[in-house]
C-alpha positions in Angstrom: -0.2 0.4 0.1 1.7 3.2 -1.3 1.4 6.0 1.7 0.5 8.8 -0.9 -2.0 7.1 -2.8 -0.3 8.0 -6.2 3.1 7.2 -7.7 4.8 8.2 -10.7 4.6 5.8 -13.3 8.0 4.8 -14.6 7.4 7.7 -17.7 7.2 10.4 -14.4 3.8 11.2 -15.5 3.0 11.4 -12.4 -0.3 9.4 -12.8 -2.4 7.5 -10.6 -1.1 3.3 -10.6 -2.6 0.8 -8.7 -5.3 -2.0 -9.0 -8.5 -1.0 -10.0 -10.3 1.4 -12.4 -10.4 4.2 -10.0 -7.8 6.9 -10.2 -6.9 9.0 -6.8 -7.4 12.8 -7.3 -4.7 14.9 -5.5 -7.0 16.6 -2.6 -7.7 20.3 -3.6 -6.6 22.7 -1.0 -9.0 25.3 -0.2 -7.9 28.7 1.4 -8.7 31.8 1.9 -6.2 35.2 2.9 -6.5 37.1 6.2 -8.8 39.9 5.5 -5.2 42.0 6.3 -1.6 41.7 7.1 -0.4 40.0 9.5 2.8 42.9 10.2 -0.3 45.0 10.6 -1.8 42.4 13.1 1.1 42.0 14.9 3.1 44.9 14.8 7.0 45.2 15.5 6.1 41.8 16.9 6.7 38.8 15.5 4.9 35.2 14.8 6.2 32.1 17.0 3.5 30.3 16.4 0.1 29.4 14.3 -3.2 27.2 15.3 -6.5 27.4 13.8 -9.5 26.1 15.0 -13.0 25.2 13.1 -14.5 29.0 14.3 -10.5 31.1 15.3 -7.4 31.7 14.4 -4.7 32.6 17.1 -1.2 33.3 16.8 1.5 33.1 19.7 4.6 36.0 19.4 8.4 36.2 20.7 6.9 38.7 22.9 5.0 36.3 24.9 0.9 38.0 23.4 -1.7 35.7 22.0 -3.9 37.1 19.4 -7.1 35.0 18.4 -9.0 36.9 15.1 -12.1 34.9 13.3 -11.5 32.1 10.8 -11.5 35.4 7.8 -9.2 37.2 9.5 -11.4 40.6 9.9 -12.2 40.6 13.9 -9.9 40.3 16.4 -11.4 37.9 19.2 -9.0 38.4 21.8 -5.3 40.1 22.5 -3.6 38.9 25.6 0.0 39.1 27.1 0.3 35.8 28.7 3.8 35.2 28.8 6.9 36.7 29.2 9.1 34.8 26.9 8.0 33.0 23.3 4.7 31.1 23.1 5.4 28.3 21.3 2.0 26.2 21.4 -1.7 27.3 21.2 -4.5 24.5 21.8 -8.6 24.6 22.2 -11.1 22.7 24.0 -13.9 20.8 21.6 -16.2 23.8 21.7 -13.4 26.9 21.0 -14.1 28.3 24.2 -11.5 28.3 25.9 -7.7 28.6 24.5 -4.3 27.3 26.8 -1.2 28.2 25.4 2.2 27.5 26.9 5.9 29.5 26.4 9.0 29.5 27.3 8.8 30.9 30.1 7.5 28.0 31.7 3.7 29.4 32.3 0.9 27.5 30.3 -2.2 30.0 30.8 -5.8 29.4 29.6 -7.6 31.8 28.7 -11.5 32.3 28.1 -12.6 33.6 24.1 -15.7 35.0 25.5 -15.3 35.1 29.0 -13.3 36.7 31.6 -11.9 33.2 32.8 -7.7 33.1 33.2 -5.8 30.6 34.9 -2.3 30.1 34.9 -0.1 27.8 36.0 4.1 28.1 36.3 6.1 24.6 35.5 9.3 26.5 36.0 10.6 25.4 33.1 9.9 25.5 29.2 6.3 24.4 28.6 7.1 23.7 24.2 3.4 22.3 23.3 0.2 22.1 25.4 -3.4 20.6 24.4 -7.1 21.4 26.1 -9.2 18.0 27.0 -11.9 18.4 24.0 -14.5 19.2 27.0 -13.0 21.1 29.2 
């Protein structure tokens, strides 16, 4: 079984090969540009990580900020300064009501996207990855 589902034949034409009459097609990538420039959104700061869910797009920065937008990039849902160092990862709960971020400063922060809930835990060493329980 081939991992990609398609392979180049001997002539290099890239056509699908395999048994049967069905040929597999390459999946199409759907995308839409953000409604504004990322540089305009972040100012002098630089993006360190990006995370997308079905409802929002979040960008973590090297200065410890997290900026959350609607999926079109038009509306800023929330912006917060959660960390004092680079944000390494961002995660969401299944309902997209909470966002978690982790940083080189050793903290994990869980923030309500549409509420004032805010929880912070210091682990004392850099945290590289974060995930929220889907039913958080």
